[in-house]
C-alpha positions, 0 to 999 in steps of 0.5 A: 500499500502506497500513500499519496499527496497531491496538490490543486487539481482545479477541473483539470481531470486529464492531467489528474488521470495521467498523474494516477496513471504515472503513479500506477495508482491502484484503488485497493492498494493505494491511499491518495489524499486531494489537498483541495480545490478539486474543482474550478478554473479548469475544464473538466471540474465534474469529471474530477468529481466523479472520478473522486466518487468512483474511487470509494474512498481511495481518493480522499479530498479536502475542501478548498476555497473553490470547492466552496465556491462551488457550493455557495454558487449552487446555493444562489449564494455567489454568482458566477464569476467570469473565470469560472468553469463550473457549469459542467456540475451545475447543469449536470444531470447527477448535480445533486449528487456531485454536490452531496459528496462535496459537502461530506468532504472535510476541511482537514485530514490526519494521517498516520504513517506508522508512528508518524502525524501528516497533517493535511489543509488546503491553505494554512494553519494559525500559529497558535493552533496546534494539530488537534485543535486544527482538526477539532475546529475544522470538524465545527465547520464539517458539521455544518456542511453536512447539516441542514444549516448549509444554506444559511452558513453560505450565506454569512461565510465570505468576509474577512473579518474576524481577521484573528483567532480568539477562543472566545469567538462563537457562531458565524465569526468563529466559522469564518476564521476557521474557513478563512485560515484552512481555505484562504491564508497565505501571509499573517502577522508574527501575532497570527492576523491574517492578510488576504490582499497579498499572493506574492511568493513567500520569499517577498512577503508584505511589510509586516507579514510572514508566510503563516509556516514561518510565523514564530512559535507555530505551533505544528511545527513539529508535524509534517504538514502538507497544503496547496492553494499558494501557486506563486509558492510553488513546490516547497519541500522541508522537513516539515512542510510540503507545499504542493500547489504547482500551477496545474491550471495556469500551465504548470504541473500537477504534484504528487508525493509518494512517501515511503517508510517514513514521511521523510521518504518522499519521491516527487511525480509531476505531470505538465499541464496545459495552460486553462487559465491566463494568470 
């Protein structure tokens, strides 16, 4: 049995198919974690979701900001943007089933590889959150996504405030901070105040900000953390950090990591992708 992580797919199903072939993927043998943004901007979003559903748990997904945008658009909360490519889902005969499957996917995964921990999110983790806290907070949002309050939550999900975590937060403010951190975060202040205006590379952060993973005292620093979302960052491979959005939809590549007997034993697998959108 092999363990893999795959970065942002964004509707590029043919690239995903080629990457799975490159991996010699076997649903009965392998476990693959998809780090969110399954859909949108690429040409075949519905096919990506159908492929994941057919894998019957061998392809395990997180929700990214584009996946949540699909849910919001389907519920009439957000108007489709000019660059959206979600019509093949929204107009599909199996649209209801695709959306129901998507709502069952979490915002964070934890995988125990032998005795080692792998934490996976789409975007980032606030520096004051431990691994256990990250998973517990993600579960709070997941419960709403699976429940009858989903439409009301989607109506209030968008916004940049509050921009920092406080254990006293309740209601939609609490859920919004969790969603923003796990699906949108790139930069924050050293104190953990989130910024959503900047998308530069990590090597040139805006004044007063740091990449979320370089915030001092980050409590998840001892756990291997895999994430996507940041295409201008590209492939990042550190002892306790894997950045895996390599710009598939922008004409870059779709990337997978195959883990060996330990999480430090990593092999990068990539397939080139035709450009589906202009950055």
